[in-house]
C-alpha positions, -999 to +999 in steps of 0.1 A: -929-497+416-943-491+380-922-508+355-922-542+335-893-559+325-888-563+287-898-598+274-874-625+265-876-618+228-869-581+232-847-569+202-821-555+227-820-591+246-813-608+214-787-584+202-768-590+236-774-628+237-761-630+201-730-613+212-726-636+241-728-666+219-700-653+198-680-644+226-684-672+254-651-660+272-642-627+263-614-604+272-621-573+293-609-554+263-636-571+240-663-566+266-654-528+266-652-527+226-688-538+227-697-510+251-708-534+279-684-522+306-703-486+310-733-490+287-747-459+303-718-439+290-716-420+256-698-433+226-670-443+221-670-456+254-705-468+260-739-472+242-758-443+258-781-470+273-811-460+291-819-475+325-839-505+310-814-513+284-787-514+310-808-540+330-811-559+299-775-560+294-767-569+329-793-598+329-780-612+297-744-611+306-748-624+341-722-650+350-703-644+319-664-653+324-643-623+313-606-624+312-584-592+313-547-585+313-543-585+351-562-618+357-589-600+373-627-608+370-652-585+356-657-556+381-623-560+395-614-523+386-645-506+407-625-475+418-611-469+381-646-475+366-668-460+392-647-430+404-617-423+384-634-425+351-664-405+357-644-377+374-620-377+343-650-375+320-664-346+338-632-326+346-603-340+324-588-327+291-594-345+259-557-357+262-564-372+297-594-390+284-576-405+256-546-415+280-567-431+308-604-440+298-599-469+275-571-485+298-594-482+328-624-499+310-599-528+294-585-532+330-550-524+315-548-500+345-562-510+379-569-479+401-570-472+438-582-443+460-559-421+479-585-400+498-586-408+535-559-395+559-549-404+597-565-370+607-592-368+579-616-397+577-651-387+584-641-350+579-622-356+545-622-320+535-597-316+566-570-335+546-534-320+551-516-338+522-500-310+504-492-305+467-471-273+463-465-260+427-429-259+416-427-249+379-443-274+358-445-299+388-463-304+420-444-316+450-465-337+473-459-345+509-482-361+533-500-397+539-532-416+530-547-445+548-572-472+544-562-473+507-579-504+496-559-525+469-530-500+465-506-526+467-518-542+435-529-510+416-513-493+387-528-458+394-544-438+421-567-409+423-554-384+449-567-353+464-543-332+480-544-294+493-528-269+469-538-238+489-541-239+526-551-202+528-585-210+512-614-226+530-609-262+536-633-273+507-619-247+483-581-253+482-580-290+473-568-303+438-572-336+423-545-358+407-539-391+389-510-407+404-489-436+388-482-459+418-446-463+410-438-426+410-405-419+430-412-408+465-446-427+469-441-457+495-468-476+513-470-499+543-495-528+544-523-528+571-534-563+582-567-563+597-582-589+622-592-612+593-553-615+587-560-603+550-539-575+533-565-554+520-555-521+530-526-499+530-510-468+544-495-447+515-467-422+521-456-391+499-421-378+504-413-351+481-430-370+453-431-349+421-462-348+397-463-331+364-489-305+361-505-327+334-515-351+361-540-327+377-576-334+367-596-303+365-586-268+377-565-260+406-586-258+437-616-277+422-607-310+435-633-312+462-662-307+438-645-334+413-640-358+443-678-359+446-684-367+409-699-401+400-724-413+375-742-432+402-775-416+393-772-428+358-762-462+363-788-488+374-784-523+388-805-552+399-778-568+417-787-586+450-771-572+479-744-593+493-733-592+530-698-577+525-705-546+503-720-568+477-691-591+473-698-617+500-727-642+504-762-627+509-791-635+533-805-657+507-773-678+506-774-684+543-811-692+542-807-717+514-779-733+533-802-737+563-828-750+544-807-776+527-795-790+561-829-794+574-839-761+589-839-754+628-865-764+653-852-738+676-878-711+681-858-682+687-831-691+660-861-696+636-875-664+645-842-647+637-840-662+605-874-651+596-865-616+605-834-618+581-855-630+554-880-600+560-851-572+562-835-587+531-868-584+513-874-548+526-839-540+509-847-557+478-879-537+475-861-506+484-839-511+457-866-515+433-884-482+444-851-465+435-849-482+402-884-473+395-877-435+401-847-437+377-866-456+350-893-429+352-870-399+350-874-389+386-847-383+412-846-411+440-861-398+473-855-409+507-852-445+500-820-440+483-805-421+513-813-447+538-803-477+515-765-478+525-774-473+562-797-502+561-777-524+538-746-522+561-763-531+591-781-559+573-746-572+563-735-574+598-768-591+608-761-617+580-726-627+592-737-626+629-765-650+624-742-673+601-720-676+633-750-683+656-765-711+635-731-729+637-731-728+676-697-733+694-680-748+661-679-714+647-651-703+673-627-730+659-623-718+623-593-700+610-598-666+592-601-683+557-586-657+533-548-660+528-521-644+507-524-613+488-561-602+485-565-566+473-601-567+474-603-584+508-631-605+494-612-637+484-616-672+497-583-690+490-578-685+452-618-683+445-635-650+443-664-650+467-698-646+450-734-659+457-734-677+426-717-706+440-736-709+469-747-745+463-711-757+463-705-741+497-703-760+527-724-750+558-711-720+577-694-740+603-667-754+578-665-726+551-639-699+558-657-672+542-683-670+569-656-667+596-638-642+575-669-624+569-677-621+606-643-606+612-648-581+585-684-571+591-674-544+617-661-524+589-692-522+570-707-495+592-674-474+591-660-476+554-675-451+530-690-431+556-696-439+590-729-450+604-731-417+625-724-396+593-749-416+574-776-407+601-766-371+597-771-370+562-805-387+563-815-364+590-805-332+572-810-341+536-840-366+537-859-354+569-850-317+567-837-314+601-814-285+609-777-290+601-752-291+629-734-256+638-702-252+620-679-233+644-652-231+615-675-218+588-657-188+570-623-198+582-594-209+559-579-243+562-549-231+578-568-211+606-589-241+614-554-259+621-542-231+642-575-233+663-572-269+671-537-266+684 
């Protein structure tokens, strides 16, 4: 790492601090108007903030209570802000940018992702949901699965096949879908935590106007991969549940508060957990250093998700182990409608309230996290796919042979029947 954090009296810090004093409990719309929701974006949405300026804003606004029209906390529109908005910026028309972007950043519209299908998970480009052109509309038929928070969302980003006679990566288009469109229905997926986080979404002759398509017809695969992740930096410490749950530091702090442990094997496991957490923290700083110095992050960025997901499982498994047999007696913890899957009762889980938490044997977040943790190495690309990416992209190993190369999507379907 070769960077220094700006001093306490840096003018950029003072400006953010002054705004915070004037806005102790802002609405999401006020946070957006100040340019602090996506500070790395250009005006009128952001501040064209360089990486260090983004870090300053993050540090100075940490813990700020933010109100919005949906009653969500800041960061509650991750799909809208992190996926839909960058894609609309990259491929949308001026009218679409006007229609969607401000509403996303003000949390007036909450978005979900309609990508994965029952037969197209790891191989997403094999998706079969069809969008057939009918005059000024598309008629959509098919289904999507594992749609997080779809039951609490206003809009969805949908990729569907518009040309089955093109290669599977080419005949896909990208759409913005109001979730109350006639012909769209959904069924809840209740996972083993008992939370309703996911859904299967069905499209039965659902009609979308052509104006709902983002970008050109057939360009949806490229747009689906568009994000501004390499431009947005963060110093947030990793939690155990995709950043939303308690971290290794939370668990270690609780163990220390309760007097530690004299068990030599358990003590060794706790030390290993601390070491692994530190490796992940330093790896994030290496990636950050590259960005701050205008370089493209290298192998360290490729392995971060792979390491972090397995570390999250390690945190939750060890939390169970330190409780002994009492850990088996807990209920699942979360209850009710939980779009993010990361709530404890009515309280959003985060590491800031660690000191108010009880020990893992009596706090349902740990039991819930233990049950949820197997999903960490599946969601967003399975552990096997992630290892393929590291092998091919980072280590330069040869790619796996593709026996369907050069075929149209329709031909691949006939081949597998």
